[in-house]
C-alpha positions as CSV (number, residue, x, y, z in Angstrom):
1,M,2.5,1.8,8.6
2,R,6.2,1.4,7.8
3,L,6.0,4.1,5.1
4,K,4.5,6.5,7.6
5,A,7.0,5.6,10.2
6,A,9.8,6.2,7.7
7,G,8.5,9.7,7.1
8,E,6.9,9.0,3.7
9,Q,3.8,10.9,2.9
10,H,1.1,10.0,0.4
11,R,-0.8,12.3,-1.9
12,P,-4.4,13.1,-1.0
13,V,-6.4,9.9,-0.3
14,E,-8.7,8.8,-3.1
15,G,-11.9,6.9,-2.6
16,A,-12.2,7.3,1.2
17,D,-15.6,8.9,0.8
18,L,-17.2,5.6,-0.4
19,G,-14.7,3.2,1.1
20,W,-15.2,0.8,-1.9
21,W,-11.7,1.2,-3.2
22,I,-9.2,3.4,-1.4
23,L,-5.9,4.5,-3.1
24,L,-2.8,5.8,-1.3
25,D,-0.2,7.2,-3.8
26,Y,3.3,7.4,-2.4
27,G,4.9,8.1,-5.8
28,D,6.9,4.9,-6.3
29,V,4.5,2.8,-4.3
30,I,0.7,2.8,-4.7
31,V,-1.4,1.1,-2.1
32,H,-4.8,-0.2,-3.1
33,I,-7.3,-1.1,-0.3
34,L,-10.4,-2.8,-1.7
35,Q,-13.6,-4.1,-0.1
36,P,-14.0,-7.8,-0.9
37,D,-16.8,-7.0,-3.4
38,A,-14.7,-4.5,-5.2
39,R,-11.7,-6.9,-5.3
40,E,-14.0,-9.5,-6.9
41,Y,-15.6,-7.1,-9.3
42,Y,-12.4,-5.5,-10.7
43,D,-10.4,-8.8,-10.5
44,L,-7.0,-7.0,-10.5
45,D,-5.2,-10.2,-9.6
46,N,-6.4,-11.8,-12.9
47,L,-5.9,-8.6,-14.9
48,Y,-2.2,-8.5,-13.9
49,G,-1.8,-12.3,-13.6
50,E,0.8,-12.5,-16.4
51,C,3.1,-9.8,-14.9
52,D,6.2,-10.7,-13.0
53,E,5.6,-11.0,-9.2
54,L,7.8,-9.4,-6.6
55,D,8.3,-11.4,-3.4
56,W,8.1,-8.3,-1.3
57,R,8.3,-10.3,1.9
58,S,11.9,-11.3,1.1
59,I,13.1,-7.7,0.7
60,E,15.2,-6.6,3.6
61,L,14.0,-3.3,4.9
62,P,16.1,-0.7,6.9
63,E,15.4,-0.4,10.6
64,I,13.1,2.4,11.5
65,P,14.1,4.2,14.7
66,N,11.5,3.9,17.4
67,P,11.0,7.4,18.9
68,L,9.8,5.9,22.2
69,F,13.2,4.5,22.8
70,N,15.2,7.5,21.6
71,Q,14.2,10.0,24.3
């Protein structure tokens, strides 16, 4: 939602037809949306378990202007 609000656009959505695994590719950021069964089947958390983790919650994000208040 913040990416969209910041004006970022993703490439065409992949996997929406089945809804099992949906991929949104923003170039530098790729968003994976998986159904619980798909998440368990592919086990991406274990596959990438040895990689460094990014604490994305601690990253300070720029303010996104709210167009409702800028009228």
